[in-house]
N, C-alpha and C positions, 0 to 999 in steps of 0.2 A: 429501380429496386433498391431498397436500402441495404447498407453494408454493415457487417458486423464489427465490433471492436477488433476481432482477429484480422478482418481485412485491412482496417485502418492501420493497425500496428505493422502489418507486412508491407504496406505501402510506405510507412515511415521508415522501415528498415532498408527498403530499396533506395529511397531518397538519401539515407544516410550511409552509403556504402563506403565513403572514403574513411579510412583508418587512419587516425593521427598517431604519430609516435610521441609518446608523452616524456620520454627520459633521454637524456644525452647518451651518445655512444661512448664516450670516454670513460676511463675508469680512474680511481685515484689510488696511488700507491703509498706506501709508508716508508719514505727514505730514512736512512739512518739506523735501521733496525738490525741488531746483531743476530747471530745465528741462534742465541738462546733468548732473544727478545720476542715478545708476543704483543700485538696490538691490543690496547685496553678496549673493553667493551663500551660502545657508545653509551653516554649518560641518557636517561630518560628525558625526552624533550620537555622543556618548561612550557606549559600552558597557562597563559594569564591573560586576562582582559575580559571584556564583555562581549558576548556573541548572541546572535539572534537567528531564529528559525521560525518559519511560518508554514502551515500546511494542514495536512489531513487530521480531522477530528478523531478518526479511527485510532490513530496512534497516541492520543493524549495520554492515556494511562500508562502504556508502555514507555512514552517519552519522559514522563515523570520518574519513572523508575531508572531509566538510562541516565537521565540527568543527575539524579541522586547519586547513583553509583560512581559516575564519572567524576563528579566533585569531591567524593571521598579520596579519589586518587589525585585530583588536581584542584586543590582548595582555592587556588587564586584565579580560577575560571568561574565567570558568572554566565549562566546560560539561560536565556529566555525563549520560550516556545509559545507561539500563538496558534491555537488549533483552529484557524479561521476556515479551514477547509481546503481541498486539493487545489482547486482552481486558484484561490488567492495565493497559495503556497507557490505554484508555478509562477504566476505573475510576478510576486515579490522577488523570487529568485532570479528571474530572468531580467528584472529591473536593476539587479545589483545591490538590492538594499538588505539582503540576508546572507549569512554565511552559508546556510543550506536551506533547501526546501524539503517538504515531505508531501508525497502524493500516492493516492491509490491507484492512479493510472500513469504509466510511463509517459514521458514527453513524446509528442508526436514529431513529425518531420519539420514542420514549420518552427516549432518551439526549439528543437535541436539547432536548426540553422540560425536561429536568433540568439543562441546562448554565447556566441564569441565575446561580445562587449562585456558581459558580466564575468567572463572566465578568462581574462587577460589573453585574449586571442586563441584560447583553447576551446574547449567544449563541455557541455554538461554530460553527466553520466548518471545512469539510474542504478541504484544498488537496493536489491530486494531485501529488507531487513525485518519485515514484519508480515507474517502470514496468518490470517484470521478468517474464520467463517462468518459470513453475514447472515444474521438470524432474521427470519420473518417472525415478527413478535406482535402479540395480540393482547387485548384486555377483554376477556369474557369471563365473568364471575364463575368460579367452580371448574373451569376448563384450563388445564395445564399445558397440554399438547394436542396438536391436530395433525392428521396427515393431509398434505395438499400437493397436487401436482403443479407444475410450472403452468399448465393451462388454467388451472383454477386460480392461482395466484394472479395471473395476468388479468383474468375476467374480474377479479375482485378490484384490482387497481385501475382498470378501465371503467369501472361502474357497471359492468354488465351483470354481476352478482352483487346484491345490495343487502341481503339478509343473512345472518349466520345460520339460520335453519333452512337455508336453500337445499333443495333435494340433492343437488350436485355435492355439496359438503357433507350432508347427513350420510350419503351413500358411502363414502370412504371413511366415515367416523361412526359407525353404527352404535358404538357404546357411549359416545359423548352426549351429554345433556346440553343440546344447542338450543338457546332461546330465540324467540321471535324478536330479535334485536337488529336494529340497522348497523350496517358495517360503515366505518368512517375510515377510509384510507388516508394516511398522513405520509407526505413525501418531503424531501429536502427542498428548501427554498434557494439554497446556494448552489454555486457550481461545485458539485460533490463527486469525487472519485467513487464513493459507495454507490451513489446513483448510477455512475457509468458501469460499475460492475453488475449491479442488480439488473439494469436494463439490457446489458450485454447477455447475461444468463437467460432472461426471458426471450430476447430475440433469437438466440441460439437454439434454444429448446423448444419453443412454441411460437414460430413466426406467424401463424395464421392468427393467433390470439394477441400477439404483441408485434405488430408490424413496424413499430417505431424504431428508427436508427439508435443504436446505443449512444448515450450521451451523458455528460455530467450535469446537464440542465433538464429538468423533468419536462416531458414533452406535452403533458395533457393538463387542462385547466381545472378539472374536478378534483375534489378532495382538499384536505387541509395542508398547507405548507408551514414548515418550521425550519429555523436555521440551525444547522449543525446536528451531530449525532445527539447531544443532549436535548436539543429542541424537539426532535421527533419522538424520543423516547419518553420525555416528560409529558408531551401532548397526549400519547397513547395512555400513559399512566392515569391521566386525569379525564380520559374520555372513554366511558363504557362503550365497547363495540369498536374501539380503534384498533388499527393494524398498521404496522410500518416495517421498514427494513433498516437494519442498523448492525454495526459491529456487534459481535455477539457479547462481547465484554460489557456492553452498555445495557444489556436486556434483562438483567436480573430482576425478578420478582413479576416478570410478564409471561404470559403463556408463549410457547415457541412451536414453530412448525417443523415437522419432519417432511422433507421434500422427496418426491418420487425420483428414485434413481433406478433405471432399468424396471424390474418388477417388484421393487420393495421401496419402502419408505425409510428414509435414512435420517435420523436427527443429527444436528450439527455436532462436530467435535474438532478440536484442534488436530487430532490425528488424521481424521477423514479429510479435512481441508488440505493439510500437508500432502496427502496422497495425490491429490489432483496436481499439485505443483511438481511432484516427483515424476509424473508421467507426461508433463506439458513440455513443449519444446521452448529453447530460447529463440527470440527474435534473431534472424541472421542478418549479417552485414550491417551491424551497427558500428558506432565508434568503438574503439578499443576500450575495454574494461566496462562498457555498458551491459547491463544484465537484465534486460527486459525479457518478460515470459509471454507467450501466447497460451493462455489457459484453455485447457480442454473441457468446455462447458457440457459436452454432449457425451461424456464417459458414462457407461450403463453399468458399472460395477459397483456393489453395494458397500465397498470398503472406502469409497470416495464421496465427498460432499462438494459437488461443483459450484455452488453458490458460496464462492470464496473470494476474497481479495488479496492480492499481494500488494503491500504498500512499500513504497520506495523512499529512501534518502536520495534526494537530488543534490549532487555536489558538482564542483568543477574539476576539470583535469589539470587546471593551472590557477594559482592564487599569486596575485601581485603582492598582497599583504602577508608578511611572513607569519605574524601572530595568528591571523585568520586561518591561513593555510595549515599551519601546525595544529591548531585546534581541530579543524576538520579531519585530518588525517588521524590523529589520536581518537577522536569521538567516533569516526566510522569503524576503527579497529575495535573499540571497546563494545559498540552496539552489536557488532557481528560475533563478538567473543562468546565463549560458552557461558561466562558469568552474565554478560549483557542480555543474552537470549533467555537464560533461566529468570532473570529479574523481570523481563518482559512477560513471560509465561505466567509467573506468579502474580503479576499485577493485572494483567489483561487477559489471561487464558489463551494466549496466541500459541501457535506452533513454534517449536524451535527449528530454525533452519538447518538443513542438512550440512554435513562437513563438507561437501563439495562446494556449496553456495558460500560457506563460511570462508573456505580457502580463497575462492574467487574474489570475495569482497576484500579480504586481507590484502591479496595482490593489488587490487585497484587502490586501496588507501595507500599502500606503499609507493605507488606510481605517481600519486598527486605531485605535482611539480610546483615548487616555490620559487618564483622568478628571482627574488632577492638573494637566494642561497645559491644560485647557479654560478659555478666557476667560470671565470672569463675565458679559459682555454677549452671548454667544452663547446661542441656543436651539436645540433640534431643529427641523429643518424638515420 
């Protein structure tokens, strides 16, 4: 029997139960201060150099906004982001070739175990900085929105439903003018976190119609394949009858699906996507400061939109390179800040992370350990 992404994440959590101490136990005093003296505030760290990230194409618009805002504060920092996909992002990060990765799926147990060499003997941590609905988007002239259950979506993408005027679609969309037009499903060709979230949603909500194990690689041969978020959305725009799944920020001018949640059909929105995260638990027994979530796909309340992705910045708990580590600390804090989240929301329509998540991420950023800055007289506690 296949397992859901939920099960695989919980398995990963069990394997990663050892918590690493990230900071030394010693404290630094301020010798020579008189009764009326006060220590001066620490100057803002200098961030300078060229830094690279690779990962989720879902984050592309948000990342552009984050980089622009960050460089306004740190003009000597040059940041390059390649939206090659979640799988490539995790691979590049674990190879030690990037300062950070970005992924729509948290690292699994094997990836966590392999992160030590890239992280100066420490470990990787997942930080949820981007919450966005996944839109099921289509190209049918004259139709802007359709109601579809997860069962109908699964049967469309498995090729069981092949015409837009199929009676099962017409039944839940009696007012739509649906043509006798063939359906062309379009899926991602790359190892995609969006695919992993989409297939996890289908497997969790309609396992009879979607019996395939959730994965970043598409499990079926039929349909058209395209690379990245831009690839699938552009293919649908140029294909009458096309349908795909993509980060909602990339589906402007396409028709969108309202999915069945309980007894109602719920259109996507940032607030409804964020509501799912708010009621979903964190994965237990992860490394310290890792913030992976187990998303509740089967929620039946109409205030929630369970076809959602939580996309992570993947960073190290330790950096041997002082400039790179300083950049990562400052960049993570900026991305999670109110300004950073509002910039992403404006650029990509994503949900602003909660104050609790923001505080957790800030704490994680502050704990990132720079090997070259470690005082000689400190030891791990």
